[in-house]
N, CA, C and O atoms as a MOPAC input file, in Angstrom:
PM7 MOZYME 1SCF
protein

 N     85.27300 1   172.27700 1   162.41100 1
 C     85.42300 1   171.47600 1   161.20900 1
 C     85.89800 1   170.08300 1   161.57900 1
 O     86.72600 1   169.88800 1   162.46800 1
 N     85.35700 1   169.16400 1   160.88500 1
 C     85.69400 1   167.77200 1   161.14800 1
 C     86.68500 1   167.28700 1   160.08900 1
 O     86.42300 1   167.38400 1   158.89000 1
 N     87.81900 1   166.76700 1   160.54400 1
 C     88.79600 1   166.20500 1   159.61300 1
 C     88.41300 1   164.76500 1   159.30000 1
 O     88.32200 1   163.92200 1   160.19200 1
 N     88.19200 1   164.50100 1   158.02000 1
 C     87.82500 1   163.14900 1   157.62200 1
 C     89.07200 1   162.35000 1   157.27900 1
 O     90.03600 1   162.87400 1   156.72200 1
 N     89.02800 1   161.07800 1   157.62200 1
 C     90.13800 1   160.19700 1   157.26500 1
 C     90.11800 1   159.97800 1   155.75600 1
 O     89.05200 1   159.98300 1   155.14100 1
 N     91.27900 1   159.78800 1   155.16700 1
 C     91.30400 1   159.53300 1   153.72100 1
 C     90.53600 1   158.25300 1   153.39700 1
 O     90.40800 1   157.35500 1   154.23000 1
 N     90.04500 1   158.19800 1   152.20200 1
 C     89.24700 1   157.05600 1   151.79900 1
 C     90.12500 1   155.80600 1   151.79600 1
 O     91.09800 1   155.72400 1   151.04800 1
 N     89.77900 1   154.85300 1   152.62200 1
 C     90.60100 1   153.65700 1   152.77600 1
 C     90.16000 1   152.53800 1   151.84100 1
 O     90.67600 1   151.42300 1   151.92100 1
 N     89.22000 1   152.82500 1   150.96700 1
 C     88.73500 1   151.79100 1   150.06100 1
 C     89.35400 1   151.92700 1   148.67000 1
 O     89.74500 1   150.93000 1   148.06400 1
 N     89.44200 1   153.16400 1   148.16100 1
 C     89.91100 1   153.35200 1   146.79400 1
 C     91.41900 1   153.27300 1   146.65100 1
 O     91.90500 1   152.82200 1   145.61400 1
 N     92.16700 1   153.69000 1   147.64000 1
 C     93.62900 1   153.69400 1   147.52700 1
 C     94.19100 1   152.29200 1   147.28100 1
 O     95.00400 1   152.13800 1   146.36900 1
 N     93.80900 1   151.26900 1   148.03500 1
 C     94.33700 1   149.92900 1   147.74300 1
 C     93.92600 1   149.41200 1   146.36600 1
 O     94.69200 1   148.69800 1   145.71900 1
 N     92.71500 1   149.76900 1   145.91400 1
 C     92.28300 1   149.34000 1   144.58300 1
 C     93.13200 1   149.98800 1   143.49700 1
 O     93.48600 1   149.34600 1   142.50800 1
 N     93.45300 1   151.25000 1   143.68500 1
 C     94.28400 1   151.95200 1   142.70000 1
 C     95.68400 1   151.35400 1   142.67700 1
 O     96.24100 1   151.12100 1   141.60400 1
 N     96.25300 1   151.10500 1   143.84300 1
 C     97.59500 1   150.51800 1   143.92200 1
 C     97.59700 1   149.11700 1   143.31400 1
 O     98.52300 1   148.76000 1   142.58500 1
 N     96.57100 1   148.32400 1   143.60600 1
 C     96.47700 1   146.97500 1   143.04200 1
 C     96.33500 1   147.03200 1   141.52500 1
 O     96.93800 1   146.22500 1   140.81800 1
 N     95.55700 1   147.96400 1   141.02600 1
 C     95.38700 1   148.09700 1   139.58000 1
 C     96.67600 1   148.46500 1   138.87600 1
 O     96.99000 1   147.91500 1   137.82100 1
 N     97.42200 1   149.38800 1   139.45300 1
 C     98.71000 1   149.77400 1   138.87200 1
 C     99.66500 1   148.59600 1   138.89300 1
 O    100.36700 1   148.35000 1   137.91200 1
 N     99.70100 1   147.86400 1   140.00000 1
 C    100.60300 1   146.71600 1   140.12700 1
 C    100.24400 1   145.63300 1   139.11000 1
 O    101.12700 1   145.09300 1   138.44300 1
 N     98.97200 1   145.31900 1   138.99100 1
 C     98.54100 1   144.28900 1   138.03900 1
 C     98.85300 1   144.72300 1   136.60200 1
 O     99.27400 1   143.90400 1   135.78500 1
 N     98.65100 1   145.97900 1   136.30100 1
 C     98.98200 1   146.48000 1   134.96500 1
 C    100.46100 1   146.37600 1   134.66700 1
 O    100.85200 1   145.99400 1   133.56400 1
 N    101.28100 1   146.71200 1   135.64000 1
 C    102.72700 1   146.62300 1   135.45700 1
 C    103.16100 1   145.17600 1   135.24400 1
 O    103.95100 1   144.89300 1   134.34300 1
 N    102.65200 1   144.26100 1   136.06500 1
 C    103.02000 1   142.85200 1   135.93000 1
 C    102.54000 1   142.27500 1   134.59900 1
 O    103.24500 1   141.47400 1   133.98500 1
 N    101.36300 1   142.66600 1   134.15200 1
 C    100.84600 1   142.16800 1   132.87400 1
 C    101.70600 1   142.65600 1   131.71500 1
 O    102.01000 1   141.89000 1   130.80000 1
 N    102.09600 1   143.91900 1   131.74700 1
 C    102.92900 1   144.43600 1   130.65900 1
 C    104.32000 1   143.81200 1   130.68000 1
 O    104.90000 1   143.56200 1   129.62400 1
 N    104.85700 1   143.55800 1   131.86400 1
 C    106.16200 1   142.89500 1   131.95600 1
 C    106.07100 1   141.46800 1   131.42000 1
 O    106.98400 1   141.00700 1   130.73400 1
 N    104.98600 1   140.76800 1   131.72200 1
 C    104.79500 1   139.40600 1   131.22700 1
 C    104.69900 1   139.39500 1   129.70200 1
 O    105.29200 1   138.53700 1   129.04700 1
 N    103.95600 1   140.34400 1   129.13900 1
 C    103.84100 1   140.42500 1   127.68400 1
 C    105.19300 1   140.71500 1   127.04700 1
 O    105.52000 1   140.15300 1   126.00200 1
 N    105.97700 1   141.58500 1   127.66400 1
 C    107.28900 1   141.93500 1   127.13100 1
 C    108.20900 1   140.72300 1   127.12900 1
 O    108.91200 1   140.48200 1   126.14800 1
 N    108.21000 1   139.95800 1   128.21700 1
 C    109.08200 1   138.78700 1   128.32000 1
 C    108.66000 1   137.71100 1   127.33200 1
 O    109.51000 1   137.13400 1   126.65300 1
 N    107.37100 1   137.43100 1   127.23900 1
 C    106.91300 1   136.38700 1   126.32800 1
 C    107.10400 1   136.80400 1   124.87900 1
 O    107.35900 1   135.94800 1   124.03200 1
 N    106.99100 1   138.08000 1   124.56900 1
 C    107.20400 1   138.54400 1   123.20100 1
 C    108.66200 1   138.35200 1   122.80700 1
 O    108.94200 1   137.99800 1   121.66100 1
 N    109.58400 1   138.57200 1   123.70900 1
 C    110.99900 1   138.37000 1   123.40500 1
 C    111.29600 1   136.89800 1   123.17500 1
 O    112.07800 1   136.56400 1   122.28500 1
 N    110.69500 1   136.01300 1   123.95300 1
 C    110.93600 1   134.58100 1   123.78600 1
 C    110.40600 1   134.09000 1   122.45100 1
 O    111.02800 1   133.23400 1   121.82200 1
 N    109.27700 1   134.60800 1   122.00500 1
 C    108.66600 1   134.14100 1   120.76600 1
 C    109.35300 1   134.68900 1   119.52500 1
 O    109.20400 1   134.11300 1   118.44700 1
 N    110.09400 1   135.77500 1   119.63800 1
 C    110.73800 1   136.38000 1   118.47800 1
 C    112.08500 1   135.75700 1   118.14400 1
 O    112.64300 1   136.05600 1   117.08800 1
 N    112.62200 1   134.90900 1   118.99800 1
 C    113.93800 1   134.31800 1   118.75700 1
 C    113.79200 1   133.17200 1   117.76500 1
 O    112.99900 1   132.25500 1   117.97800 1
 N    114.55300 1   133.22700 1   116.69200 1
 C    114.51800 1   132.18500 1   115.66600 1
 C    115.43800 1   131.03600 1   116.08000 1
 O    116.44000 1   131.27200 1   116.75400 1
 N    115.12700 1   129.81600 1   115.69700 1
 C    115.98600 1   128.67600 1   116.05900 1
 C    117.41300 1   128.82300 1   115.53900 1
 O    118.36100 1   128.39200 1   116.19400 1
 N    117.56700 1   129.43400 1   114.35700 1
 C    118.91500 1   129.61400 1   113.81900 1
 C    119.74100 1   130.54200 1   114.70000 1
 O    120.94400 1   130.34700 1   114.87000 1
 N    119.08700 1   131.54300 1   115.25200 1
 C    119.79100 1   132.46800 1   116.13900 1
 C    120.26700 1   131.74400 1   117.38600 1
 O    121.38000 1   131.97600 1   117.85900 1
 N    119.42400 1   130.86800 1   117.91900 1
 C    119.82100 1   130.12000 1   119.11100 1
 C    120.99800 1   129.20900 1   118.81800 1
 O    121.92700 1   129.11500 1   119.62000 1
 N    120.96700 1   128.52900 1   117.66200 1
 C    122.05700 1   127.62600 1   117.31600 1
 C    123.36800 1   128.38500 1   117.19400 1
 O    124.40000 1   127.91200 1   117.67100 1
 N    123.34800 1   129.55000 1   116.56800 1
 C    124.58000 1   130.31800 1   116.41200 1
 C    125.08700 1   130.81500 1   117.76300 1
 O    126.29600 1   130.88100 1   117.98100 1
 N    124.18500 1   131.16200 1   118.66400 1
 C    124.61100 1   131.59200 1   119.99800 1
 C    125.27800 1   130.45000 1   120.74300 1
 O    126.31900 1   130.63500 1   121.37200 1
 N    124.67200 1   129.26000 1   120.67000 1
 C    125.24600 1   128.11700 1   121.37000 1
 C    126.59200 1   127.71900 1   120.77300 1
 O    127.49600 1   127.31800 1   121.50700 1
 N    126.73600 1   127.82200 1   119.46200 1
 C    128.01500 1   127.49600 1   118.83000 1
 C    129.09700 1   128.46800 1   119.29100 1
 O    130.22700 1   128.06200 1   119.56200 1
 N    128.74800 1   129.75300 1   119.38000 1
 C    129.71400 1   130.74400 1   119.84300 1
 C    130.11700 1   130.48200 1   121.28400 1
 O    131.28600 1   130.63900 1   121.64000 1
 N    129.16600 1   130.08700 1   122.11400 1
 C    129.46000 1   129.79900 1   123.51500 1
 C    130.36800 1   128.57200 1   123.61000 1
 O    131.30800 1   128.55700 1   124.40400 1
 N    130.09100 1   127.54800 1   122.80700 1
 C    130.91300 1   126.34200 1   122.81800 1
 C    132.33600 1   126.66500 1   122.40000 1
 O    133.27900 1   126.12400 1   122.97800 1
 N    132.51900 1   127.53700 1   121.40600 1
 C    133.86100 1   127.92000 1   120.96200 1
 C    134.60100 1   128.64200 1   122.08300 1
 O    135.79800 1   128.42300 1   122.26900 1
 N    133.91600 1   129.49100 1   122.82400 1
 C    134.54300 1   130.23100 1   123.91900 1
 C    134.96600 1   129.29800 1   125.04200 1
 O    136.00000 1   129.50800 1   125.67700 1
 N    134.16800 1   128.26900 1   125.28500 1
 C    134.47700 1   127.34000 1   126.37300 1
 C    135.70900 1   126.50900 1   126.03700 1
 O    136.53100 1   126.24200 1   126.91300 1
 N    135.84900 1   126.09400 1   124.76600 1
 C    136.97500 1   125.27000 1   124.36900 1
 C    138.21300 1   126.06600 1   124.38300 1
 O    139.28500 1   125.54500 1   124.07500 1

């Protein structure tokens, strides 16, 4: 019986696909959080930080 080497073509493609999918979903998650912040929320956060610093 001849032992065949594992397929060296599909494994890197599968790993690359998983990696690209993970990075794309992380990018969507980060950008979605940035877009959901209202300006009023930011102002109140900065005011609270300024009060803590003083």
